[in-house]
Z-matrix of the N, CA and C atoms (Angstrom, degrees):
N
C 1 1.446
C 2 1.528 1 109.07
N 3 1.305 2 115.99 1 140.01
C 4 1.462 3 121.10 2 179.33
C 5 1.515 4 108.93 3 -87.89
N 6 1.334 5 115.79 4 134.30
C 7 1.461 6 121.26 5 -179.37
C 8 1.514 7 110.99 6 -63.92
N 9 1.357 8 116.86 7 145.59
C 10 1.463 9 119.30 8 175.35
C 11 1.530 10 109.41 9 -60.32
N 12 1.290 11 116.80 10 140.83
C 13 1.461 12 121.21 11 179.20
C 14 1.516 13 113.81 12 85.44
N 15 1.360 14 116.86 13 -5.40
C 16 1.456 15 119.82 14 178.87
C 17 1.519 16 109.88 15 -67.08
N 18 1.302 17 115.95 16 134.11
C 19 1.454 18 120.82 17 175.08
C 20 1.518 19 107.56 18 -121.12
N 21 1.323 20 114.77 19 130.59
C 22 1.463 21 118.88 20 178.25
C 23 1.519 22 108.28 21 -63.32
N 24 1.349 23 118.11 22 132.78
C 25 1.460 24 119.72 23 179.95
C 26 1.521 25 110.87 24 -61.55
N 27 1.307 26 116.17 25 140.20
C 28 1.455 27 121.78 26 176.43
C 29 1.521 28 108.68 27 -88.23
N 30 1.313 29 116.03 28 132.30
C 31 1.452 30 120.25 29 177.18
C 32 1.515 31 107.05 30 -89.67
N 33 1.310 32 116.19 31 114.84
C 34 1.453 33 120.70 32 179.94
C 35 1.524 34 108.64 33 -81.29
N 36 1.340 35 116.97 34 120.64
C 37 1.459 36 117.26 35 -179.59
C 38 1.520 37 111.71 36 -68.37
N 39 1.316 38 115.13 37 158.32
C 40 1.461 39 120.79 38 173.46
C 41 1.523 40 107.53 39 -63.79
N 42 1.332 41 117.67 40 166.79
C 43 1.462 42 119.46 41 177.70
C 44 1.523 43 112.83 42 -57.30
N 45 1.348 44 117.08 43 -21.71
C 46 1.457 45 121.87 44 178.99
C 47 1.529 46 108.00 45 -119.92
N 48 1.321 47 115.15 46 128.28
C 49 1.451 48 121.83 47 -179.50
C 50 1.523 49 108.63 48 -124.06
N 51 1.326 50 116.49 49 130.96
C 52 1.462 51 122.12 50 174.90
C 53 1.514 52 106.89 51 -116.68
N 54 1.336 53 115.67 52 129.81
C 55 1.462 54 120.42 53 179.25
C 56 1.520 55 108.80 54 -124.08
N 57 1.322 56 115.02 55 120.71
C 58 1.455 57 121.64 56 173.34
C 59 1.517 58 108.35 57 -90.38
N 60 1.323 59 117.01 58 120.41
C 61 1.462 60 123.06 59 -175.03
C 62 1.522 61 109.15 60 -104.15
N 63 1.332 62 116.60 61 135.74
C 64 1.454 63 118.95 62 172.75
C 65 1.509 64 113.56 63 142.24
N 66 1.317 65 113.84 64 178.33
C 67 1.456 66 122.66 65 -177.12
C 68 1.530 67 108.50 66 -122.01
N 69 1.307 68 116.51 67 112.93
C 70 1.459 69 120.76 68 -176.79
C 71 1.524 70 113.21 69 -67.20
N 72 1.332 71 118.05 70 -10.14
C 73 1.460 72 121.97 71 178.80
C 74 1.526 73 112.19 72 -96.90
N 75 1.344 74 116.24 73 14.21
C 76 1.464 75 121.86 74 177.83
C 77 1.527 76 109.86 75 -126.68
N 78 1.310 77 117.50 76 49.03
C 79 1.457 78 122.47 77 176.10
C 80 1.521 79 112.09 78 59.62
N 81 1.333 80 115.81 79 -124.91
C 82 1.471 81 120.94 80 -175.74
C 83 1.520 82 113.98 81 -69.99
N 84 1.328 83 117.82 82 -7.47
C 85 1.468 84 119.14 83 173.29
C 86 1.528 85 109.99 84 -65.11
N 87 1.321 86 117.45 85 -13.39
C 88 1.462 87 122.41 86 179.21
C 89 1.523 88 114.51 87 -82.87
N 90 1.331 89 117.76 88 10.31
C 91 1.473 90 121.40 89 179.60
C 92 1.529 91 111.22 90 -57.53
N 93 1.314 92 117.22 91 -49.12
C 94 1.468 93 120.58 92 -177.60
C 95 1.519 94 113.10 93 -58.78
N 96 1.337 95 118.48 94 -53.52
C 97 1.469 96 119.39 95 177.39
C 98 1.524 97 113.18 96 -59.79
N 99 1.338 98 117.99 97 -37.02
C 100 1.468 99 120.64 98 179.73
C 101 1.523 100 110.83 99 -62.30
N 102 1.324 101 117.03 100 -43.57
C 103 1.469 102 120.77 101 178.95
C 104 1.523 103 110.38 102 -68.27
N 105 1.331 104 117.45 103 -40.99
C 106 1.469 105 120.26 104 179.18
C 107 1.528 106 110.49 105 -58.00
N 108 1.308 107 116.84 106 -42.54
C 109 1.473 108 120.40 107 -179.57
C 110 1.521 109 111.76 108 -67.35
N 111 1.324 110 116.46 109 -40.64
C 112 1.472 111 119.39 110 178.27
C 113 1.527 112 110.97 111 -64.90
N 114 1.311 113 116.45 112 -40.08
C 115 1.471 114 119.46 113 178.64
C 116 1.527 115 110.89 114 -68.26
N 117 1.317 116 116.78 115 -37.35
C 118 1.468 117 120.38 116 179.37
C 119 1.527 118 110.29 117 -61.14
N 120 1.322 119 117.46 118 -34.58
C 121 1.471 120 121.52 119 178.58
C 122 1.524 121 111.97 120 -64.86
N 123 1.318 122 117.75 121 -19.69
C 124 1.469 123 122.13 122 179.97
C 125 1.520 124 112.46 123 -80.07
N 126 1.324 125 118.56 124 -11.85
C 127 1.472 126 123.22 125 179.91
C 128 1.529 127 110.84 126 52.60
N 129 1.315 128 116.43 127 54.00
C 130 1.464 129 121.64 128 -178.41
C 131 1.524 130 110.46 129 -71.52
N 132 1.306 131 116.16 130 131.64
C 133 1.458 132 118.87 131 177.93
C 134 1.525 133 109.08 132 -82.86
N 135 1.306 134 116.61 133 154.36
C 136 1.465 135 124.78 134 179.25
C 137 1.526 136 112.56 135 61.70
N 138 1.338 137 116.70 136 21.49
C 139 1.458 138 121.41 137 -179.36
C 140 1.528 139 108.83 138 -132.33
N 141 1.328 140 116.04 139 129.67
C 142 1.457 141 122.01 140 171.21
C 143 1.521 142 106.87 141 -102.95
N 144 1.332 143 116.68 142 135.32
C 145 1.462 144 121.13 143 -178.30
C 146 1.523 145 108.29 144 -123.25
N 147 1.337 146 115.60 145 125.60
C 148 1.458 147 122.44 146 -178.62
C 149 1.521 148 110.33 147 -126.92
N 150 1.326 149 115.36 148 163.23
C 151 1.459 150 122.71 149 172.24
C 152 1.519 151 107.02 150 -124.19
N 153 1.334 152 116.12 151 143.00
C 154 1.455 153 120.03 152 178.43
C 155 1.519 154 109.41 153 -144.48
N 156 1.325 155 115.36 154 140.73
C 157 1.463 156 121.14 155 171.99
C 158 1.527 157 105.92 156 -134.66
N 159 1.300 158 116.05 157 157.02
C 160 1.457 159 118.85 158 179.14
C 161 1.504 160 112.58 159 95.69
N 162 1.335 161 116.09 160 -133.93
C 163 1.462 162 122.44 161 -172.82
C 164 1.523 163 111.06 162 -67.93
N 165 1.318 164 116.61 163 112.72
C 166 1.463 165 121.20 164 -176.59
C 167 1.532 166 112.99 165 -72.91
N 168 1.313 167 118.59 166 -14.12
C 169 1.464 168 118.90 167 176.95
C 170 1.528 169 110.95 168 -70.12
N 171 1.325 170 117.47 169 -17.17
C 172 1.468 171 121.02 170 175.57
C 173 1.522 172 111.71 171 -64.67
N 174 1.319 173 117.13 172 -22.08
C 175 1.460 174 121.42 173 -177.99
C 176 1.523 175 111.03 174 -57.60
N 177 1.312 176 117.39 175 -43.77
C 178 1.467 177 120.59 176 -170.20
C 179 1.523 178 111.99 177 -67.55
N 180 1.329 179 117.55 178 -31.06
C 181 1.461 180 120.01 179 174.84
C 182 1.529 181 110.24 180 -65.99
N 183 1.323 182 116.15 181 -39.17
C 184 1.464 183 120.99 182 179.94
C 185 1.528 184 112.21 183 -70.14
N 186 1.315 185 117.34 184 -21.68
C 187 1.466 186 122.19 185 -177.24
C 188 1.530 187 113.47 186 -82.61
N 189 1.309 188 117.62 187 -9.90
C 190 1.458 189 120.36 188 -177.51
C 191 1.522 190 110.31 189 -55.80
N 192 1.316 191 116.86 190 125.23
C 193 1.461 192 122.44 191 178.53
C 194 1.516 193 113.99 192 93.55
N 195 1.314 194 118.23 193 -13.91
C 196 1.470 195 120.50 194 179.25
C 197 1.528 196 109.18 195 -85.02
N 198 1.318 197 116.30 196 136.01
C 199 1.466 198 121.19 197 177.67
C 200 1.524 199 110.98 198 -82.63
N 201 1.330 200 115.73 199 -37.27
C 202 1.458 201 122.33 200 -178.74
C 203 1.513 202 108.43 201 -128.24
N 204 1.332 203 115.86 202 131.71
C 205 1.461 204 121.34 203 177.46
C 206 1.523 205 107.71 204 -124.83
N 207 1.332 206 114.89 205 133.46
C 208 1.461 207 121.84 206 174.83
C 209 1.525 208 106.68 207 -117.54
N 210 1.331 209 115.85 208 121.91
C 211 1.457 210 121.89 209 177.84
C 212 1.524 211 108.58 210 -106.96
N 213 1.325 212 116.21 211 138.49
C 214 1.464 213 121.76 212 178.76
C 215 1.524 214 107.41 213 -126.60
N 216 1.338 215 115.49 214 123.24
C 217 1.460 216 120.40 215 -177.51
C 218 1.519 217 109.34 216 -144.36
N 219 1.314 218 115.86 217 161.18
C 220 1.460 219 121.26 218 173.99
C 221 1.522 220 108.78 219 -75.84
N 222 1.305 221 115.83 220 140.93
C 223 1.461 222 121.71 221 172.20
C 224 1.523 223 107.25 222 -101.23
N 225 1.330 224 115.76 223 147.66
C 226 1.460 225 120.33 224 -177.49
C 227 1.524 226 109.80 225 -139.41
N 228 1.322 227 115.89 226 61.92
C 229 1.465 228 120.04 227 -176.58
C 230 1.521 229 112.46 228 -98.54
N 231 1.326 230 117.12 229 -4.26
C 232 1.448 231 120.56 230 -175.73
C 233 1.522 232 112.21 231 88.98
N 234 1.337 233 116.21 232 5.78
C 235 1.460 234 120.70 233 177.58
C 236 1.518 235 111.54 234 -74.52
N 237 1.321 236 115.55 235 -176.42
C 238 1.461 237 121.49 236 -179.38
C 239 1.529 238 110.19 237 -65.08
N 240 1.348 239 118.42 238 122.76
C 241 1.462 240 120.45 239 178.62
C 242 1.530 241 111.27 240 -55.10
N 243 1.332 242 115.26 241 136.61
C 244 1.459 243 121.18 242 -179.19
C 245 1.516 244 113.42 243 93.98
N 246 1.343 245 118.03 244 -5.65
C 247 1.467 246 120.77 245 177.81
C 248 1.531 247 109.44 246 -68.61
N 249 1.316 248 115.88 247 132.81
C 250 1.460 249 122.03 248 -177.84
C 251 1.526 250 110.12 249 -101.36
N 252 1.339 251 115.22 250 134.22
C 253 1.463 252 122.29 251 176.37
C 254 1.523 253 108.42 252 -121.58
N 255 1.317 254 116.21 253 142.77
C 256 1.472 255 121.37 254 177.16
C 257 1.518 256 108.62 255 -135.33
N 258 1.334 257 115.83 256 132.47
C 259 1.458 258 121.54 257 -178.90
C 260 1.520 259 110.51 258 -134.25
N 261 1.301 260 116.24 259 142.03
C 262 1.457 261 121.85 260 170.17
C 263 1.525 262 105.59 261 -96.41
N 264 1.320 263 114.68 262 86.96
C 265 1.462 264 121.61 263 -170.59
C 266 1.525 265 113.22 264 -70.71
N 267 1.325 266 117.79 265 -13.76
C 268 1.464 267 119.40 266 174.80
C 269 1.525 268 110.28 267 -73.72
N 270 1.340 269 116.90 268 -16.90
C 271 1.466 270 122.41 269 -179.28
C 272 1.523 271 113.52 270 -101.66
N 273 1.344 272 116.64 271 -31.90
C 274 1.463 273 120.13 272 -173.33
C 275 1.522 274 110.56 273 -147.91
N 276 1.331 275 116.31 274 154.33
C 277 1.468 276 119.79 275 177.74
C 278 1.532 277 111.53 276 -67.29
N 279 1.316 278 115.67 277 152.61
C 280 1.460 279 121.59 278 174.45
C 281 1.524 280 109.33 279 -80.51
N 282 1.323 281 117.85 280 145.40
C 283 1.465 282 119.84 281 175.70
C 284 1.532 283 110.37 282 -65.10
N 285 1.313 284 117.05 283 123.77
C 286 1.466 285 121.64 284 -179.60
C 287 1.527 286 111.95 285 -57.93
N 288 1.338 287 116.82 286 -36.67
C 289 1.469 288 119.74 287 -174.42
C 290 1.529 289 112.81 288 -66.51
N 291 1.337 290 117.65 289 -24.18
C 292 1.468 291 119.60 290 -179.76
C 293 1.518 292 112.84 291 -80.84
N 294 1.322 293 116.29 292 -35.31
C 295 1.464 294 120.71 293 -172.29
C 296 1.524 295 111.00 294 -124.02
N 297 1.323 296 116.59 295 51.56
C 298 1.464 297 121.70 296 179.33
C 299 1.527 298 109.39 297 -71.17
N 300 1.331 299 116.43 298 157.79
C 301 1.476 300 118.73 299 177.81
C 302 1.525 301 110.92 300 -59.07
N 303 1.316 302 115.08 301 144.40
C 304 1.461 303 121.04 302 176.18
C 305 1.514 304 107.97 303 -123.42
N 306 1.309 305 115.57 304 -179.65
C 307 1.460 306 118.85 305 -179.91
C 308 1.524 307 112.05 306 -67.48
N 309 1.332 308 118.17 307 -17.53
C 310 1.465 309 119.94 308 -179.34
C 311 1.529 310 112.27 309 -97.09
N 312 1.327 311 117.66 310 -10.54
C 313 1.462 312 120.91 311 177.86
C 314 1.519 313 108.31 312 -123.93
N 315 1.327 314 117.48 313 123.57
C 316 1.465 315 120.66 314 178.13
C 317 1.528 316 110.23 315 -64.73
N 318 1.301 317 116.33 316 -31.86
C 319 1.456 318 123.61 317 -178.32
C 320 1.519 319 106.38 318 -128.35
N 321 1.317 320 118.30 319 133.73
C 322 1.454 321 120.65 320 177.79
C 323 1.520 322 111.11 321 -67.38
N 324 1.323 323 116.23 322 158.38
C 325 1.455 324 120.97 323 -177.85
C 326 1.527 325 111.79 324 -60.71
N 327 1.322 326 117.96 325 -42.11
C 328 1.469 327 120.41 326 -179.95
C 329 1.526 328 110.31 327 -60.41
N 330 1.314 329 117.32 328 -44.03
C 331 1.466 330 120.72 329 179.47
C 332 1.528 331 111.00 330 -67.48
N 333 1.343 332 117.20 331 -38.76
C 334 1.464 333 120.65 332 179.06
C 335 1.529 334 110.87 333 -64.20
N 336 1.331 335 117.45 334 -39.60
C 337 1.468 336 121.07 335 178.13
C 338 1.522 337 109.95 336 -65.58
N 339 1.322 338 117.57 337 -43.56
C 340 1.467 339 119.82 338 -178.58
C 341 1.525 340 112.03 339 -68.18
N 342 1.321 341 117.03 340 -36.06
C 343 1.459 342 119.65 341 175.46
C 344 1.529 343 110.06 342 -64.81
N 345 1.328 344 116.93 343 -43.60
C 346 1.466 345 120.79 344 177.56
C 347 1.525 346 110.89 345 -63.14
N 348 1.329 347 116.78 346 -37.37
C 349 1.475 348 119.96 347 177.49
C 350 1.531 349 109.75 348 -62.29
N 351 1.325 350 116.94 349 -45.14
C 352 1.469 351 121.34 350 -179.75
C 353 1.527 352 111.10 351 -63.53
N 354 1.320 353 116.50 352 -33.89
C 355 1.468 354 121.27 353 -179.90
C 356 1.530 355 112.59 354 -87.92
N 357 1.339 356 116.16 355 2.37
C 358 1.469 357 122.86 356 -179.74
C 359 1.529 358 111.80 357 59.04
N 360 1.330 359 115.70 358 44.69
C 361 1.461 360 122.23 359 179.16
C 362 1.519 361 113.62 360 -107.22
N 363 1.340 362 117.77 361 -3.85
C 364 1.463 363 119.56 362 -178.00
C 365 1.527 364 111.09 363 -68.84
N 366 1.327 365 116.93 364 143.34
C 367 1.467 366 120.13 365 173.38
C 368 1.528 367 109.78 366 -70.08
N 369 1.321 368 116.70 367 167.48
C 370 1.471 369 121.14 368 -179.98
C 371 1.518 370 111.32 369 -56.85
N 372 1.331 371 117.15 370 -40.81
C 373 1.463 372 122.00 371 177.61
C 374 1.516 373 108.30 372 -126.23
N 375 1.334 374 115.82 373 124.20
C 376 1.457 375 121.65 374 177.73
C 377 1.523 376 108.36 375 -129.91
N 378 1.320 377 115.09 376 109.25
C 379 1.466 378 121.67 377 178.44
C 380 1.520 379 107.32 378 -105.95
N 381 1.323 380 116.22 379 130.11
C 382 1.463 381 121.14 380 -179.81
C 383 1.523 382 108.63 381 -119.40
N 384 1.330 383 114.96 382 126.90
C 385 1.452 384 122.17 383 173.86
C 386 1.517 385 108.07 384 -108.01
N 387 1.313 386 115.59 385 133.81
C 388 1.455 387 121.85 386 171.98
C 389 1.512 388 108.42 387 -123.11
N 390 1.300 389 116.57 388 136.78
C 391 1.455 390 121.75 389 176.67
C 392 1.529 391 106.35 390 -120.73
N 393 1.325 392 115.61 391 120.19
C 394 1.462 393 120.51 392 -176.33
C 395 1.521 394 110.32 393 -62.69
N 396 1.337 395 115.18 394 123.48
C 397 1.453 396 121.04 395 177.93
C 398 1.513 397 111.84 396 -90.43
N 399 1.314 398 114.26 397 169.04
C 400 1.464 399 120.39 398 178.68
C 401 1.527 400 110.95 399 -112.11
N 402 1.329 401 116.25 400 -48.10
C 403 1.459 402 121.05 401 -176.07
C 404 1.529 403 110.10 402 -129.69
N 405 1.334 404 115.16 403 130.87
C 406 1.458 405 121.15 404 178.87
C 407 1.528 406 110.88 405 -118.51
N 408 1.319 407 115.91 406 23.10
C 409 1.457 408 121.73 407 179.52
C 410 1.530 409 109.77 408 -72.49
N 411 1.317 410 115.56 409 160.47
C 412 1.460 411 120.40 410 178.18
C 413 1.519 412 109.79 411 -59.42
N 414 1.312 413 115.07 412 141.30
C 415 1.462 414 120.92 413 178.52
C 416 1.517 415 110.64 414 130.76
N 417 1.308 416 114.31 415 151.63
C 418 1.455 417 120.54 416 -178.46
C 419 1.515 418 110.76 417 -86.52
N 420 1.309 419 115.74 418 149.53
C 421 1.451 420 120.65 419 174.76
C 422 1.510 421 112.78 420 111.97
N 423 1.318 422 114.57 421 141.12
C 424 1.459 423 122.18 422 179.23
C 425 1.530 424 109.38 423 -92.92
N 426 1.327 425 115.64 424 151.01
C 427 1.467 426 120.31 425 178.26
C 428 1.531 427 109.17 426 -66.39
N 429 1.325 428 117.93 427 157.47
C 430 1.469 429 120.74 428 179.43
C 431 1.541 430 112.29 429 -58.04
N 432 1.332 431 117.85 430 -37.27
C 433 1.466 432 120.76 431 179.70
C 434 1.520 433 111.55 432 -63.25
N 435 1.311 434 115.72 433 -40.34
C 436 1.469 435 119.97 434 178.99
C 437 1.521 436 110.21 435 -71.70
N 438 1.328 437 117.39 436 -42.14
C 439 1.471 438 120.70 437 177.21
C 440 1.526 439 110.77 438 -55.38
N 441 1.327 440 116.63 439 -42.58
C 442 1.466 441 120.68 440 -179.82
C 443 1.524 442 111.99 441 -66.86
N 444 1.328 443 117.25 442 -28.81
C 445 1.469 444 120.87 443 -177.41
C 446 1.527 445 113.20 444 -84.60
N 447 1.325 446 118.48 445 -16.63
C 448 1.473 447 120.85 446 -176.31
C 449 1.531 448 114.00 447 -58.61
N 450 1.339 449 120.51 448 -43.79
C 451 1.473 450 118.74 449 179.11
C 452 1.533 451 112.57 450 -59.69
N 453 1.318 452 118.17 451 -38.67
C 454 1.459 453 121.07 452 177.89
C 455 1.523 454 111.61 453 -65.19
N 456 1.329 455 115.99 454 -40.30
C 457 1.469 456 120.20 455 176.59
C 458 1.523 457 110.39 456 -63.68
N 459 1.318 458 116.82 457 -43.25
C 460 1.475 459 120.81 458 177.33
C 461 1.526 460 110.65 459 -57.09
N 462 1.326 461 116.83 460 -47.14
C 463 1.469 462 120.55 461 -178.90
C 464 1.524 463 112.09 462 -62.66
N 465 1.318 464 116.71 463 -39.54
C 466 1.471 465 120.45 464 177.74
C 467 1.529 466 110.98 465 -62.14
N 468 1.314 467 116.13 466 -44.44
C 469 1.469 468 119.94 467 179.77
C 470 1.524 469 110.37 468 -65.33
N 471 1.326 470 117.17 469 -45.06
C 472 1.464 471 120.28 470 178.84
C 473 1.525 472 111.27 471 -61.89
N 474 1.317 473 117.35 472 -36.29
C 475 1.467 474 120.98 473 176.41
C 476 1.525 475 110.60 474 -64.80
N 477 1.331 476 117.12 475 -42.42
C 478 1.461 477 120.10 476 176.35
C 479 1.529 478 110.63 477 -60.98
N 480 1.310 479 116.15 478 -43.13
C 481 1.463 480 119.56 479 179.66
C 482 1.524 481 110.68 480 -61.96
N 483 1.308 482 116.38 481 -40.86
C 484 1.457 483 121.37 482 -177.42
C 485 1.528 484 112.01 483 -72.11
N 486 1.320 485 117.44 484 -49.74
C 487 1.463 486 121.35 485 -173.35
C 488 1.523 487 113.70 486 -89.41
N 489 1.300 488 117.10 487 -51.59
C 490 1.459 489 120.64 488 -172.56
C 491 1.518 490 112.86 489 -82.70
N 492 1.312 491 116.26 490 -37.44
C 493 1.461 492 120.52 491 -172.63
C 494 1.514 493 113.04 492 -101.58
N 495 1.299 494 117.41 493 -8.31
C 496 1.464 495 123.43 494 178.38
C 497 1.528 496 113.12 495 52.01
N 498 1.329 497 116.54 496 43.07
C 499 1.462 498 120.46 497 178.09
C 500 1.517 499 109.72 498 -83.13
N 501 1.295 500 116.04 499 149.49
C 502 1.458 501 121.05 500 170.94
C 503 1.499 502 107.01 501 -82.50
N 504 1.318 503 117.90 502 123.06
C 505 1.452 504 120.62 503 -172.95
C 506 1.516 505 113.63 504 -94.53
N 507 1.308 506 118.69 505 11.94
C 508 1.455 507 121.12 506 178.14
C 509 1.520 508 110.88 507 -86.57
N 510 1.322 509 116.63 508 173.66
C 511 1.460 510 120.60 509 178.25
C 512 1.526 511 111.04 510 -63.00
N 513 1.307 512 114.86 511 152.42
C 514 1.472 513 119.93 512 177.50
C 515 1.523 514 109.19 513 -59.45
N 516 1.319 515 115.56 514 142.99
C 517 1.452 516 120.67 515 177.00
C 518 1.512 517 115.01 516 85.04
N 519 1.339 518 118.79 517 4.09
C 520 1.458 519 119.30 518 179.75
C 521 1.505 520 109.86 519 -105.47
């Protein structure tokens, strides 16, 4: 039993937060979680890495206290699978056609960002990466085109962390 007056401790994110968005059981919709896991293996200091699926409005609660947020999601515009998109969403709206609602998100990422902008919930810096998917059918595993594009996406994110976000890229505690 929880004592009366108990409050669950709040985890304060690092100044830089990366959120991988998607459902790994829906084919290429698992791009975000796949990147989050690869980045977590790097043990980046001053960076919190999360995964989220479902209601995208939950993102903004998790962003509280973060100065820079990087979101990674699958794009589904019908473009060439593996195409990488990068947006500075704190400066401009996301294209609706790239991040339309899917069966795993009640609200598309573009709409969630614009709602957060209207509510003044956006972090100072919000970078959004979209990687064009090929298949979003039920089942685990990314398409070969997306698998081939993941290293390039990783490098782009690491470059942002190094140049734009001034993160220390060494292991924690060093």
